[in-house]
Backbone as XML, in Angstrom:
<?xml version="1.0"?>
<chain id="A" units="angstrom">
  <residue number="1" name="MET">
    <atom name="N" x="161.975" y="137.291" z="-44.473"/>
    <atom name="CA" x="162.150" y="135.950" z="-44.790"/>
    <atom name="C" x="163.685" y="135.498" z="-44.687"/>
  </residue>
  <residue number="2" name="ASP">
    <atom name="N" x="163.631" y="134.466" z="-43.956"/>
    <atom name="CA" x="164.523" y="133.742" z="-43.537"/>
    <atom name="C" x="165.502" y="132.934" z="-44.604"/>
  </residue>
  <residue number="3" name="GLU">
    <atom name="N" x="164.897" y="132.492" z="-45.020"/>
    <atom name="CA" x="165.438" y="131.569" z="-46.305"/>
    <atom name="C" x="164.773" y="131.903" z="-47.672"/>
  </residue>
  <residue number="4" name="LEU">
    <atom name="N" x="165.255" y="132.102" z="-48.544"/>
    <atom name="CA" x="164.682" y="132.272" z="-50.147"/>
    <atom name="C" x="164.135" y="131.520" z="-50.607"/>
  </residue>
  <residue number="5" name="ASN">
    <atom name="N" x="162.861" y="131.368" z="-50.713"/>
    <atom name="CA" x="161.777" y="130.624" z="-51.045"/>
    <atom name="C" x="161.680" y="131.303" z="-52.739"/>
  </residue>
  <residue number="6" name="THR">
    <atom name="N" x="162.834" y="130.419" z="-53.552"/>
    <atom name="CA" x="162.236" y="131.082" z="-55.019"/>
    <atom name="C" x="160.947" y="130.627" z="-55.570"/>
  </residue>
  <residue number="7" name="SER">
    <atom name="N" x="160.304" y="129.587" z="-55.053"/>
    <atom name="CA" x="159.177" y="129.319" z="-56.033"/>
    <atom name="C" x="158.094" y="130.098" z="-55.515"/>
  </residue>
  <residue number="8" name="LYS">
    <atom name="N" x="157.837" y="130.329" z="-53.797"/>
    <atom name="CA" x="157.368" y="131.513" z="-53.487"/>
    <atom name="C" x="156.938" y="132.649" z="-53.966"/>
  </residue>
  <residue number="9" name="ILE">
    <atom name="N" x="158.427" y="133.422" z="-54.512"/>
    <atom name="CA" x="158.813" y="134.686" z="-54.729"/>
    <atom name="C" x="158.247" y="134.428" z="-56.277"/>
  </residue>
  <residue number="10" name="THR">
    <atom name="N" x="158.721" y="133.323" z="-56.944"/>
    <atom name="CA" x="158.078" y="133.450" z="-58.563"/>
    <atom name="C" x="156.358" y="133.703" z="-58.509"/>
  </residue>
  <residue number="11" name="LYS">
    <atom name="N" x="155.982" y="132.565" z="-57.844"/>
    <atom name="CA" x="154.603" y="132.473" z="-57.617"/>
    <atom name="C" x="154.038" y="134.040" z="-57.491"/>
  </residue>
  <residue number="12" name="ASP">
    <atom name="N" x="154.342" y="134.672" z="-56.489"/>
    <atom name="CA" x="153.991" y="136.403" z="-56.578"/>
    <atom name="C" x="154.095" y="137.040" z="-57.280"/>
  </residue>
  <residue number="13" name="LEU">
    <atom name="N" x="155.147" y="136.897" z="-58.081"/>
    <atom name="CA" x="155.740" y="137.819" z="-59.629"/>
    <atom name="C" x="155.029" y="137.800" z="-60.187"/>
  </residue>
  <residue number="14" name="LEU">
    <atom name="N" x="154.591" y="136.154" z="-60.861"/>
    <atom name="CA" x="153.181" y="135.644" z="-62.020"/>
    <atom name="C" x="151.559" y="136.643" z="-61.442"/>
  </residue>
  <residue number="15" name="LYS">
    <atom name="N" x="151.429" y="136.412" z="-59.933"/>
    <atom name="CA" x="150.370" y="136.808" z="-59.428"/>
    <atom name="C" x="150.981" y="138.746" z="-59.827"/>
  </residue>
  <residue number="16" name="LYS">
    <atom name="N" x="151.853" y="139.130" z="-59.514"/>
    <atom name="CA" x="152.032" y="140.982" z="-59.817"/>
    <atom name="C" x="151.855" y="140.987" z="-61.206"/>
  </residue>
  <residue number="17" name="PHE">
    <atom name="N" x="152.412" y="140.168" z="-61.997"/>
    <atom name="CA" x="152.507" y="140.415" z="-63.791"/>
    <atom name="C" x="150.991" y="140.276" z="-64.119"/>
  </residue>
  <residue number="18" name="GLU">
    <atom name="N" x="150.381" y="139.380" z="-63.684"/>
    <atom name="CA" x="148.890" y="139.212" z="-64.029"/>
    <atom name="C" x="147.682" y="140.762" z="-63.927"/>
  </residue>
  <residue number="19" name="GLN">
    <atom name="N" x="148.255" y="140.676" z="-62.739"/>
    <atom name="CA" x="147.374" y="142.132" z="-62.148"/>
    <atom name="C" x="148.014" y="143.304" z="-63.209"/>
  </residue>
  <residue number="20" name="LEU">
    <atom name="N" x="149.291" y="143.499" z="-63.211"/>
    <atom name="CA" x="149.980" y="144.573" z="-64.059"/>
    <atom name="C" x="149.163" y="144.696" z="-65.603"/>
  </residue>
  <residue number="21" name="LYS">
    <atom name="N" x="149.094" y="143.456" z="-66.088"/>
    <atom name="CA" x="148.922" y="143.001" z="-67.747"/>
    <atom name="C" x="147.073" y="143.358" z="-67.421"/>
  </residue>
  <residue number="22" name="LYS">
    <atom name="N" x="146.170" y="143.482" z="-66.478"/>
    <atom name="CA" x="144.589" y="143.528" z="-65.809"/>
    <atom name="C" x="144.843" y="145.479" z="-66.029"/>
  </residue>
  <residue number="23" name="GLU">
    <atom name="N" x="145.916" y="145.708" z="-65.426"/>
    <atom name="CA" x="145.854" y="147.420" z="-64.987"/>
    <atom name="C" x="146.251" y="148.082" z="-66.280"/>
  </residue>
  <residue number="24" name="MET">
    <atom name="N" x="147.217" y="147.715" z="-67.141"/>
    <atom name="CA" x="148.013" y="148.504" z="-68.300"/>
    <atom name="C" x="146.673" y="148.625" z="-69.216"/>
  </residue>
  <residue number="25" name="SER">
    <atom name="N" x="146.347" y="150.107" z="-70.202"/>
    <atom name="CA" x="145.429" y="149.718" z="-70.919"/>
    <atom name="C" x="146.184" y="148.943" z="-72.363"/>
  </residue>
  <residue number="26" name="ASP">
    <atom name="N" x="144.906" y="148.852" z="-73.231"/>
    <atom name="CA" x="145.295" y="148.020" z="-73.960"/>
    <atom name="C" x="146.304" y="148.575" z="-75.119"/>
  </residue>
  <residue number="27" name="ASP">
    <atom name="N" x="146.468" y="149.495" z="-75.271"/>
    <atom name="CA" x="147.295" y="150.360" z="-76.193"/>
    <atom name="C" x="148.656" y="150.297" z="-75.545"/>
  </residue>
  <residue number="28" name="ASP">
    <atom name="N" x="148.634" y="149.845" z="-74.805"/>
    <atom name="CA" x="150.063" y="150.408" z="-73.370"/>
    <atom name="C" x="150.669" y="149.388" z="-73.457"/>
  </residue>
  <residue number="29" name="LEU">
    <atom name="N" x="149.933" y="147.992" z="-73.193"/>
    <atom name="CA" x="150.063" y="146.089" z="-73.112"/>
    <atom name="C" x="150.429" y="146.081" z="-74.500"/>
  </residue>
  <residue number="30" name="LYS">
    <atom name="N" x="150.223" y="146.450" z="-75.345"/>
    <atom name="CA" x="150.547" y="145.849" z="-76.811"/>
    <atom name="C" x="151.681" y="146.876" z="-77.275"/>
  </residue>
  <residue number="31" name="LEU">
    <atom name="N" x="151.948" y="147.968" z="-77.216"/>
    <atom name="CA" x="152.994" y="148.779" z="-76.697"/>
    <atom name="C" x="154.196" y="147.799" z="-76.233"/>
  </residue>
  <residue number="32" name="PHE">
    <atom name="N" x="154.361" y="147.403" z="-75.078"/>
    <atom name="CA" x="155.041" y="147.144" z="-74.514"/>
    <atom name="C" x="155.502" y="145.927" z="-74.973"/>
  </residue>
  <residue number="33" name="LYS">
    <atom name="N" x="154.330" y="145.078" z="-75.371"/>
    <atom name="CA" x="154.761" y="143.735" z="-76.024"/>
    <atom name="C" x="155.284" y="143.340" z="-77.243"/>
  </residue>
  <residue number="34" name="GLU">
    <atom name="N" x="154.849" y="144.692" z="-77.710"/>
    <atom name="CA" x="155.697" y="144.452" z="-79.202"/>
    <atom name="C" x="157.158" y="144.891" z="-79.505"/>
  </residue>
  <residue number="35" name="THR">
    <atom name="N" x="157.563" y="145.720" z="-78.514"/>
    <atom name="CA" x="158.731" y="146.251" z="-78.220"/>
    <atom name="C" x="159.804" y="145.572" z="-78.376"/>
  </residue>
  <residue number="36" name="ASP">
    <atom name="N" x="160.745" y="145.616" z="-78.934"/>
    <atom name="CA" x="161.781" y="144.240" z="-78.718"/>
    <atom name="C" x="163.005" y="144.511" z="-77.618"/>
  </residue>
  <residue number="37" name="ALA">
    <atom name="N" x="163.285" y="143.604" z="-76.898"/>
    <atom name="CA" x="164.031" y="142.913" z="-75.778"/>
    <atom name="C" x="164.991" y="144.810" z="-75.809"/>
  </residue>
  <residue number="38" name="ASP">
    <atom name="N" x="166.162" y="144.825" z="-76.847"/>
    <atom name="CA" x="166.650" y="145.853" z="-76.571"/>
    <atom name="C" x="166.236" y="147.719" z="-76.405"/>
  </residue>
  <residue number="39" name="GLY">
    <atom name="N" x="164.422" y="147.520" z="-76.774"/>
    <atom name="CA" x="164.210" y="148.516" z="-76.184"/>
    <atom name="C" x="163.054" y="148.401" z="-75.169"/>
  </residue>
  <residue number="40" name="LEU">
    <atom name="N" x="163.083" y="147.883" z="-74.496"/>
    <atom name="CA" x="162.821" y="147.483" z="-73.126"/>
    <atom name="C" x="163.302" y="148.881" z="-71.784"/>
  </residue>
  <residue number="41" name="ILE">
    <atom name="N" x="164.390" y="149.408" z="-71.999"/>
    <atom name="CA" x="164.904" y="150.593" z="-71.459"/>
    <atom name="C" x="164.106" y="151.594" z="-71.785"/>
  </residue>
  <residue number="42" name="ASP">
    <atom name="N" x="163.492" y="152.044" z="-72.360"/>
    <atom name="CA" x="162.610" y="153.104" z="-72.869"/>
    <atom name="C" x="161.222" y="153.064" z="-71.867"/>
  </residue>
  <residue number="43" name="PHE">
    <atom name="N" x="161.383" y="152.112" z="-71.064"/>
    <atom name="CA" x="160.240" y="151.854" z="-70.135"/>
    <atom name="C" x="160.417" y="152.370" z="-68.914"/>
  </residue>
  <residue number="44" name="HIS">
    <atom name="N" x="161.772" y="152.495" z="-68.521"/>
    <atom name="CA" x="162.573" y="152.516" z="-67.213"/>
    <atom name="C" x="161.963" y="153.841" z="-66.660"/>
  </residue>
  <residue number="45" name="PHE">
    <atom name="N" x="161.760" y="154.805" z="-67.100"/>
    <atom name="CA" x="160.991" y="155.942" z="-66.487"/>
    <atom name="C" x="159.243" y="156.197" z="-66.429"/>
  </residue>
  <residue number="46" name="SER">
    <atom name="N" x="158.400" y="155.023" z="-66.650"/>
    <atom name="CA" x="157.216" y="154.644" z="-66.985"/>
    <atom name="C" x="156.997" y="153.349" z="-66.161"/>
  </residue>
  <residue number="47" name="LEU">
    <atom name="N" x="157.220" y="152.499" z="-66.845"/>
    <atom name="CA" x="156.236" y="151.489" z="-66.051"/>
    <atom name="C" x="157.191" y="150.836" z="-64.925"/>
  </residue>
  <residue number="48" name="GLY">
    <atom name="N" x="158.869" y="151.020" z="-65.590"/>
    <atom name="CA" x="159.914" y="150.574" z="-64.630"/>
    <atom name="C" x="159.872" y="151.173" z="-63.121"/>
  </residue>
  <residue number="49" name="MET">
    <atom name="N" x="159.552" y="152.622" z="-63.349"/>
    <atom name="CA" x="159.194" y="153.455" z="-62.065"/>
    <atom name="C" x="158.136" y="152.469" z="-61.323"/>
  </residue>
  <residue number="50" name="TYR">
    <atom name="N" x="157.108" y="152.265" z="-61.839"/>
    <atom name="CA" x="155.689" y="152.245" z="-61.467"/>
    <atom name="C" x="156.098" y="150.858" z="-60.634"/>
  </residue>
  <residue number="51" name="ILE">
    <atom name="N" x="156.685" y="149.690" z="-61.434"/>
    <atom name="CA" x="157.357" y="148.658" z="-60.678"/>
    <atom name="C" x="158.153" y="149.091" z="-59.607"/>
  </residue>
  <residue number="52" name="ARG">
    <atom name="N" x="159.376" y="149.792" z="-59.198"/>
    <atom name="CA" x="160.299" y="150.156" z="-58.658"/>
    <atom name="C" x="159.485" y="150.883" z="-56.968"/>
  </residue>
  <residue number="53" name="ASN">
    <atom name="N" x="158.383" y="151.440" z="-57.315"/>
    <atom name="CA" x="157.886" y="152.303" z="-56.420"/>
    <atom name="C" x="156.547" y="151.435" z="-56.152"/>
  </residue>
  <residue number="54" name="GLU">
    <atom name="N" x="155.627" y="150.648" z="-56.620"/>
    <atom name="CA" x="154.698" y="149.711" z="-56.089"/>
    <atom name="C" x="154.814" y="148.719" z="-55.468"/>
  </residue>
  <residue number="55" name="TRP">
    <atom name="N" x="156.055" y="147.858" z="-56.293"/>
    <atom name="CA" x="156.556" y="146.676" z="-55.814"/>
    <atom name="C" x="157.320" y="146.679" z="-54.535"/>
  </residue>
  <residue number="56" name="GLY">
    <atom name="N" x="157.219" y="148.210" z="-53.880"/>
    <atom name="CA" x="158.361" y="147.791" z="-52.753"/>
    <atom name="C" x="160.280" y="147.493" z="-52.808"/>
  </residue>
  <residue number="57" name="LEU">
    <atom name="N" x="160.059" y="147.862" z="-53.798"/>
    <atom name="CA" x="161.654" y="147.699" z="-54.758"/>
    <atom name="C" x="162.742" y="148.849" z="-53.401"/>
  </residue>
  <residue number="58" name="TRP">
    <atom name="N" x="162.067" y="150.142" z="-53.468"/>
    <atom name="CA" x="162.766" y="150.465" z="-52.504"/>
    <atom name="C" x="162.964" y="150.611" z="-50.744"/>
  </residue>
  <residue number="59" name="GLY">
    <atom name="N" x="162.210" y="149.252" z="-50.415"/>
    <atom name="CA" x="162.189" y="149.209" z="-49.042"/>
    <atom name="C" x="162.129" y="147.821" z="-48.654"/>
  </residue>
  <residue number="60" name="ASP">
    <atom name="N" x="161.479" y="147.574" z="-47.614"/>
    <atom name="CA" x="161.349" y="146.126" z="-47.216"/>
    <atom name="C" x="159.761" y="145.461" z="-47.950"/>
  </residue>
  <residue number="61" name="SER">
    <atom name="N" x="160.978" y="144.524" z="-48.766"/>
    <atom name="CA" x="159.530" y="143.520" z="-49.541"/>
    <atom name="C" x="160.314" y="142.324" z="-49.880"/>
  </residue>
  <residue number="62" name="ASP">
    <atom name="N" x="159.500" y="141.154" z="-50.088"/>
    <atom name="CA" x="160.393" y="139.770" z="-50.270"/>
    <atom name="C" x="160.995" y="139.816" z="-51.376"/>
  </residue>
  <residue number="63" name="LEU">
    <atom name="N" x="160.887" y="140.502" z="-52.411"/>
    <atom name="CA" x="161.470" y="140.787" z="-53.661"/>
    <atom name="C" x="162.189" y="141.578" z="-54.114"/>
  </residue>
  <residue number="64" name="ASN">
    <atom name="N" x="162.125" y="142.484" z="-52.445"/>
    <atom name="CA" x="163.420" y="143.407" z="-52.559"/>
    <atom name="C" x="164.669" y="142.545" z="-51.911"/>
  </residue>
  <residue number="65" name="GLU">
    <atom name="N" x="164.502" y="141.999" z="-51.052"/>
    <atom name="CA" x="165.376" y="140.819" z="-50.275"/>
    <atom name="C" x="165.868" y="140.006" z="-50.893"/>
  </residue>
  <residue number="66" name="TYR">
    <atom name="N" x="164.794" y="139.295" z="-52.239"/>
    <atom name="CA" x="165.591" y="138.076" z="-52.687"/>
    <atom name="C" x="166.610" y="139.024" z="-53.876"/>
  </residue>
  <residue number="67" name="PHE">
    <atom name="N" x="166.228" y="139.793" z="-54.544"/>
    <atom name="CA" x="167.245" y="140.147" z="-55.186"/>
    <atom name="C" x="168.491" y="140.584" z="-54.736"/>
  </residue>
  <residue number="68" name="CYS">
    <atom name="N" x="168.455" y="141.942" z="-53.559"/>
    <atom name="CA" x="169.450" y="141.701" z="-52.884"/>
    <atom name="C" x="170.790" y="140.979" z="-52.045"/>
  </residue>
  <residue number="69" name="LYS">
    <atom name="N" x="169.835" y="139.745" z="-51.952"/>
    <atom name="CA" x="170.444" y="138.542" z="-51.154"/>
    <atom name="C" x="171.260" y="137.597" z="-52.769"/>
  </residue>
  <residue number="70" name="LYS">
    <atom name="N" x="170.680" y="138.175" z="-53.990"/>
    <atom name="CA" x="171.073" y="137.884" z="-55.323"/>
    <atom name="C" x="172.547" y="138.711" z="-55.366"/>
  </residue>
  <residue number="71" name="ARG">
    <atom name="N" x="172.938" y="139.877" z="-54.993"/>
    <atom name="CA" x="173.694" y="140.830" z="-55.205"/>
    <atom name="C" x="173.284" y="141.731" z="-55.686"/>
  </residue>
  <residue number="72" name="MET">
    <atom name="N" x="172.288" y="141.787" z="-56.556"/>
    <atom name="CA" x="171.411" y="142.644" z="-57.280"/>
    <atom name="C" x="170.807" y="143.792" z="-56.361"/>
  </residue>
  <residue number="73" name="MET">
    <atom name="N" x="171.303" y="144.855" z="-56.188"/>
    <atom name="CA" x="171.290" y="145.785" z="-55.001"/>
    <atom name="C" x="170.436" y="147.036" z="-55.070"/>
  </residue>
  <residue number="74" name="HIS">
    <atom name="N" x="170.124" y="147.702" z="-56.445"/>
    <atom name="CA" x="169.592" y="148.598" z="-56.887"/>
    <atom name="C" x="168.747" y="148.635" z="-57.534"/>
  </residue>
  <residue number="75" name="PRO">
    <atom name="N" x="167.385" y="149.370" z="-56.542"/>
    <atom name="CA" x="165.904" y="148.967" z="-57.378"/>
    <atom name="C" x="166.045" y="149.247" z="-58.692"/>
  </residue>
  <residue number="76" name="ASP">
    <atom name="N" x="166.485" y="149.725" z="-59.793"/>
    <atom name="CA" x="166.922" y="150.510" z="-60.799"/>
    <atom name="C" x="166.945" y="148.909" z="-61.820"/>
  </residue>
  <residue number="77" name="ASP">
    <atom name="N" x="168.470" y="148.224" z="-61.075"/>
    <atom name="CA" x="168.484" y="147.010" z="-61.768"/>
    <atom name="C" x="167.458" y="146.301" z="-61.226"/>
  </residue>
  <residue number="78" name="MET">
    <atom name="N" x="166.592" y="145.891" z="-60.058"/>
    <atom name="CA" x="165.659" y="144.699" z="-60.352"/>
    <atom name="C" x="164.644" y="145.338" z="-61.104"/>
  </residue>
  <residue number="79" name="SER">
    <atom name="N" x="164.233" y="146.975" z="-61.373"/>
    <atom name="CA" x="163.117" y="146.878" z="-62.025"/>
    <atom name="C" x="162.964" y="146.264" z="-63.825"/>
  </residue>
  <residue number="80" name="GLY">
    <atom name="N" x="164.673" y="146.532" z="-63.879"/>
    <atom name="CA" x="165.156" y="146.327" z="-65.269"/>
    <atom name="C" x="164.958" y="144.868" z="-65.351"/>
  </residue>
  <residue number="81" name="ILE">
    <atom name="N" x="165.467" y="144.273" z="-64.859"/>
    <atom name="CA" x="165.291" y="142.649" z="-65.079"/>
    <atom name="C" x="163.859" y="142.690" z="-65.197"/>
  </residue>
  <residue number="82" name="LEU">
    <atom name="N" x="162.838" y="143.128" z="-63.643"/>
    <atom name="CA" x="161.391" y="142.853" z="-64.154"/>
    <atom name="C" x="160.575" y="142.986" z="-64.988"/>
  </residue>
  <residue number="83" name="LEU">
    <atom name="N" x="161.253" y="144.010" z="-66.254"/>
    <atom name="CA" x="160.847" y="144.206" z="-66.836"/>
    <atom name="C" x="160.581" y="143.354" z="-67.986"/>
  </residue>
  <residue number="84" name="GLU">
    <atom name="N" x="162.180" y="143.032" z="-68.108"/>
    <atom name="CA" x="162.771" y="142.123" z="-69.689"/>
    <atom name="C" x="161.671" y="140.315" z="-68.838"/>
  </residue>
  <residue number="85" name="MET">
    <atom name="N" x="161.508" y="140.237" z="-67.515"/>
    <atom name="CA" x="160.488" y="138.864" z="-67.138"/>
    <atom name="C" x="159.103" y="139.434" z="-67.424"/>
  </residue>
  <residue number="86" name="PHE">
    <atom name="N" x="158.621" y="140.460" z="-67.053"/>
    <atom name="CA" x="157.357" y="140.441" z="-68.158"/>
    <atom name="C" x="157.201" y="140.455" z="-68.916"/>
  </residue>
  <residue number="87" name="HIS">
    <atom name="N" x="158.103" y="140.960" z="-69.804"/>
    <atom name="CA" x="158.042" y="140.909" z="-71.289"/>
    <atom name="C" x="157.781" y="139.483" z="-71.555"/>
  </residue>
  <residue number="88" name="GLN">
    <atom name="N" x="159.032" y="138.292" z="-71.130"/>
    <atom name="CA" x="158.556" y="137.028" z="-71.726"/>
    <atom name="C" x="157.515" y="136.671" z="-71.207"/>
  </residue>
  <residue number="89" name="TYR">
    <atom name="N" x="157.211" y="136.881" z="-70.116"/>
    <atom name="CA" x="155.672" y="136.682" z="-69.619"/>
    <atom name="C" x="154.593" y="136.689" z="-70.048"/>
  </residue>
  <residue number="90" name="LEU">
    <atom name="N" x="154.622" y="137.845" z="-71.189"/>
    <atom name="CA" x="153.476" y="138.456" z="-72.190"/>
    <atom name="C" x="153.896" y="137.376" z="-73.371"/>
  </residue>
  <residue number="91" name="HIS">
    <atom name="N" x="154.825" y="137.416" z="-73.680"/>
    <atom name="CA" x="155.050" y="136.120" z="-74.870"/>
    <atom name="C" x="155.190" y="134.850" z="-74.716"/>
  </residue>
  <residue number="92" name="GLY">
    <atom name="N" x="154.784" y="134.178" z="-73.277"/>
    <atom name="CA" x="154.727" y="133.023" z="-72.919"/>
    <atom name="C" x="155.362" y="132.369" z="-72.717"/>
  </residue>
  <residue number="93" name="LYS">
    <atom name="N" x="156.644" y="132.785" z="-72.456"/>
    <atom name="CA" x="158.004" y="132.536" z="-72.069"/>
    <atom name="C" x="157.961" y="131.628" z="-70.724"/>
  </residue>
  <residue number="94" name="GLU">
    <atom name="N" x="158.251" y="130.613" z="-70.386"/>
    <atom name="CA" x="159.000" y="130.516" z="-68.789"/>
    <atom name="C" x="159.533" y="130.941" z="-68.202"/>
  </residue>
  <residue number="95" name="ILE">
    <atom name="N" x="159.097" y="131.441" z="-66.781"/>
    <atom name="CA" x="159.974" y="132.153" z="-65.778"/>
    <atom name="C" x="160.338" y="131.415" z="-64.725"/>
  </residue>
  <residue number="96" name="ASN">
    <atom name="N" x="162.287" y="131.493" z="-64.869"/>
    <atom name="CA" x="162.766" y="130.931" z="-63.962"/>
    <atom name="C" x="164.139" y="132.154" z="-63.511"/>
  </residue>
  <residue number="97" name="LEU">
    <atom name="N" x="162.924" y="132.196" z="-62.358"/>
    <atom name="CA" x="163.828" y="133.412" z="-61.834"/>
    <atom name="C" x="165.233" y="133.759" z="-61.281"/>
  </residue>
  <residue number="98" name="ASP">
    <atom name="N" x="165.848" y="132.317" z="-61.231"/>
    <atom name="CA" x="166.644" y="132.311" z="-60.527"/>
    <atom name="C" x="167.787" y="131.769" z="-62.302"/>
  </residue>
  <residue number="99" name="GLU">
    <atom name="N" x="167.188" y="131.373" z="-62.962"/>
    <atom name="CA" x="168.169" y="131.027" z="-64.274"/>
    <atom name="C" x="167.999" y="132.940" z="-65.294"/>
  </residue>
  <residue number="100" name="ASP">
    <atom name="N" x="166.901" y="133.553" z="-64.949"/>
    <atom name="CA" x="166.318" y="134.780" z="-65.860"/>
    <atom name="C" x="167.491" y="135.630" z="-65.111"/>
  </residue>
  <residue number="101" name="LEU">
    <atom name="N" x="167.266" y="135.738" z="-63.559"/>
    <atom name="CA" x="168.509" y="136.791" z="-62.833"/>
    <atom name="C" x="170.031" y="136.868" z="-62.910"/>
  </residue>
  <residue number="102" name="LEU">
    <atom name="N" x="170.368" y="135.170" z="-63.193"/>
    <atom name="CA" x="171.782" y="134.755" z="-63.463"/>
    <atom name="C" x="172.085" y="135.625" z="-65.557"/>
  </residue>
  <residue number="103" name="ASP">
    <atom name="N" x="171.366" y="135.311" z="-65.891"/>
    <atom name="CA" x="171.670" y="135.717" z="-67.347"/>
    <atom name="C" x="171.318" y="136.939" z="-67.576"/>
  </residue>
  <residue number="104" name="TYR">
    <atom name="N" x="171.050" y="138.063" z="-66.570"/>
    <atom name="CA" x="171.135" y="139.594" z="-66.610"/>
    <atom name="C" x="172.401" y="140.021" z="-65.715"/>
  </residue>
  <residue number="105" name="LEU">
    <atom name="N" x="173.036" y="139.285" z="-64.776"/>
    <atom name="CA" x="174.246" y="139.240" z="-64.087"/>
    <atom name="C" x="175.079" y="139.249" z="-64.901"/>
  </residue>
</chain>
């Protein structure tokens, strides 16, 4: 990826969120959605680990490259913001990757 294409990354991310929503059990999805923002850290070793491992945050992926170019270098941090963004997505809030990342940094 020579240039950061935030629009493409956002579209891909929304597809990943939709797929993740389908893959989660109803109970797990309800629990995650009902968790307040401060409690999302509790998902670091479950859903966060899934995101790190399955979405290529440890290696060569567009998402990893995007975050690294924005100075977020560690997959643990990447999955943290992705958990927050997935939570926002489930609550019908607009995802603005660049702005959400600035709020996180």
